[in-house]
C-alpha positions as CSV (number, residue, x, y, z in Angstrom):
1,M,-64.5,27.8,-23.0
2,L,-60.8,28.9,-23.4
3,K,-62.0,31.4,-25.9
4,F,-64.5,32.9,-23.5
5,I,-61.9,33.3,-20.8
6,K,-59.3,34.7,-23.1
7,G,-61.5,37.3,-24.4
8,N,-62.4,38.5,-20.9
9,L,-59.0,38.6,-19.8
10,E,-57.8,40.7,-22.8
11,N,-60.1,43.5,-21.5
12,I,-58.4,43.7,-18.1
13,D,-55.6,46.3,-18.1
14,R,-52.1,44.9,-17.0
15,V,-53.5,41.3,-16.5
16,E,-50.1,40.0,-17.5
17,I,-48.6,40.8,-14.1
18,Y,-50.8,38.1,-12.2
19,P,-49.0,35.2,-13.7
20,I,-45.7,36.7,-12.7
21,I,-46.9,37.3,-9.2
22,S,-48.1,33.8,-8.9
23,L,-44.7,32.5,-9.9
24,L,-42.8,34.6,-7.5
25,I,-45.0,33.6,-4.6
26,F,-44.6,29.9,-5.6
27,F,-40.9,30.3,-5.9
28,I,-40.4,32.3,-2.7
29,F,-42.3,29.8,-0.7
30,F,-40.6,26.7,-1.8
31,A,-37.1,28.6,-1.6
32,A,-37.9,29.5,2.0
33,L,-39.1,26.0,2.7
34,F,-36.0,24.4,1.0
35,W,-33.9,27.0,3.2
36,W,-35.6,26.0,6.5
37,V,-35.1,22.2,5.7
38,F,-31.5,22.6,5.5
39,T,-31.0,24.9,8.3
40,A,-33.3,23.3,10.8
41,K,-31.5,21.9,13.9
42,K,-31.3,18.2,13.8
43,A,-32.4,18.0,17.6
44,H,-35.7,19.8,16.6
45,I,-36.3,17.5,13.8
46,Q,-35.5,14.4,15.8
47,S,-38.0,15.4,18.6
48,V,-40.6,16.3,16.0
49,S,-40.4,13.0,14.3
50,N,-40.7,11.0,17.6
51,I,-44.0,12.6,18.4
52,P,-46.1,9.9,16.9
53,L,-44.4,7.3,18.8
54,D,-44.3,9.0,22.2
55,D,-46.4,7.1,24.7
56,A,-47.1,9.9,26.9
57,T,-49.5,11.4,24.5
58,I,-53.1,9.7,25.1
59,T,-55.6,10.1,22.0
60,L,-59.4,9.5,22.5
61,N,-58.9,6.4,20.4
62,D,-56.6,4.9,23.0
63,S,-58.8,5.7,26.1
64,K,-61.9,4.0,24.4
65,L,-60.1,0.7,24.1
């Protein structure tokens, strides 16, 4: 199976750029996420973390009980 895939990939010009692009996308995404986590305002994080505990929100399951 790997021999079949490797044989086909060898015929594609400049195929070695795809793993590099994938690694860059992966790294940039997680670096941005890491930056956002450490620069987010504490008030925003606190308000978002209390959403599941908020009694003002009514779900369909609560209305059937």
